[in-house]
N, C-alpha and C positions, 0 to 999 in steps of 0.2 A: 504494500500500500504506500503510495507516494503522498507526501505532504505538500500542500500548496504553499508556495512562497508568495507573500504579498509585498508590495513596495514598502520601503522604509519611509519614515517621516520625511527625510531629506529628499528621497526620490519622488515622493508625492508633491513636495514643495516645488521641485524643479518641473515636474509635469504640469502643475497648475500655472507656474510662471510661463512655461512654453505655450500652453493654451491661451492664457489671457493676453500675452504679448502678440501672438499670432492674430487673435481677434482684433486687438487694437491696430495692428499694422493694416489688416484688411479693411477695417472700418475707416481708417484715415485715408487709405488709397481710394476707397469707394466714394467717400464724401468729396474728395478732390476731383475725381473723375466726373462725378455727377455735376459738380459746380462748374467745372471748366468746359464740359462738353454736352451735358444733358444725357449722357449715356450711363447706364448702370453697369456694374461689373459683368453681369450676364449678357447685356447687349454687346459689350466689348469682346467677351469670349466668343460669341457667335460671329461677330464681324471679323475677328482675327482668324478664326478657323476658315471662314469663307474666303478671306483675302489670300490665304495660303493654298486654297484648293484650286486645282486646275480649272480654268474658266470661271472661277469665283462661284462654283456650284458644287453641291454634294447632296447625297441622299440624307433625309432627316435622321434616319437610324445611324448613319455614319457620323453625322454631326453630333448626335447624342453621345456616341462612344468617344469621339474626339475630345469633347469638353467634359466628359465624365458625369453627364446628367442622365436621369431616367427619361425614357422617350416621352412620357406624358408631360413632364416638366418642359422639355424642349418644345413640344407641340403648343402648349399654352403660351410660352414665351415668344415663339415665332408668330403666333397670332397677334400679340401686342406689337411686335416689331413690324409686321406686315401693315398694320393700321398706320404706322408712322412712316411708311414707304422706305424702310431701311432694307427690307428683303422682299423677295417674291417667292411664291411657291408655284412650281410648274410641274406638269407631268414628266416623269422620268423618260428620257429619250431612249434608254436602252431596255426599260422594263415597265410595262403598262401597269403593274401592280403598285408602284410606288411614286412618290413625289420627290422632287429635288428642291432644295432651298438655293435660291440664287441671290447673290449680293446685288442689290439695286444701286443705281448711281448715287442716290442720297445716302445710302449706307456706306458706300465706298468713301464719299466725301466726309461723312461724319467720323469714320474710322481714321482717315488720314489727318483730320483736324485734331482728333483726340490723342493720337499717338505720341507726338512730341511732348506735350505737357505731362502725359501719363508716364512716359519714360523718365522725365525729369523728376517727377514725384517718387518713382521707385528708387531712383538714385538717392534723393534727399532723405526719404523715410527709412529705407532699408540699407542700401549699399554704403552710404556715407556714415551711418551709425556704427559700422563695423570696421575693424582693422582688416587688412588683407588676410591675415591668419584666421581671424574669426569668420570672415566670409568663406574661406576655404573649408573651415570646420563645419559651417552651416551646410555647405554643399555635401560634405561627407555624411553629416547627420541625416540629411534628406535622402541620400542614396541608401544608407543603412535601413532607414524606415521603409522605403519603397521595397527594398530587397526582402525585408522581414514580412511585409504584407504579401509579396509575390510568392514567397516560400516560407509559410509560417512555421514549419517544423524543422527547417534547416538550422544547424548550429550557427551562432553569430560569426560573421566574417566569412562564411562559406557559401552564402547564397549568391 
């Protein structure tokens, strides 16, 4: 019979600091993005994915996977973006059963206008707050967490 090991008090403090700081960083970036461009982080994620897609279009199921959202969430969000003329939904040219999300000219313009200020905000809020060593460590931490989530039973450092 194995005993379950729970986090120590210090480990839990670090965990809470990590969560709370991440929330503050995301909230600060979201507020600045909204203020400077009128786009939400969700809008920006959709527009970024579409701007990187061949022809500025992709299937909504692929979009959901690309940005890490459930398909129903993507569908509702796309409806709101479509009303603002940021995207269009068109029948899939290769498969009659699906629809493709297409980056509309207004969406492309909004994305281009939002990108420079957003990147400056990322630098100011995140990058400039850390030393080069801390930034590298943050990258290593993110990679270790992704590896653990991709292979939850693998021993640390081997995933």
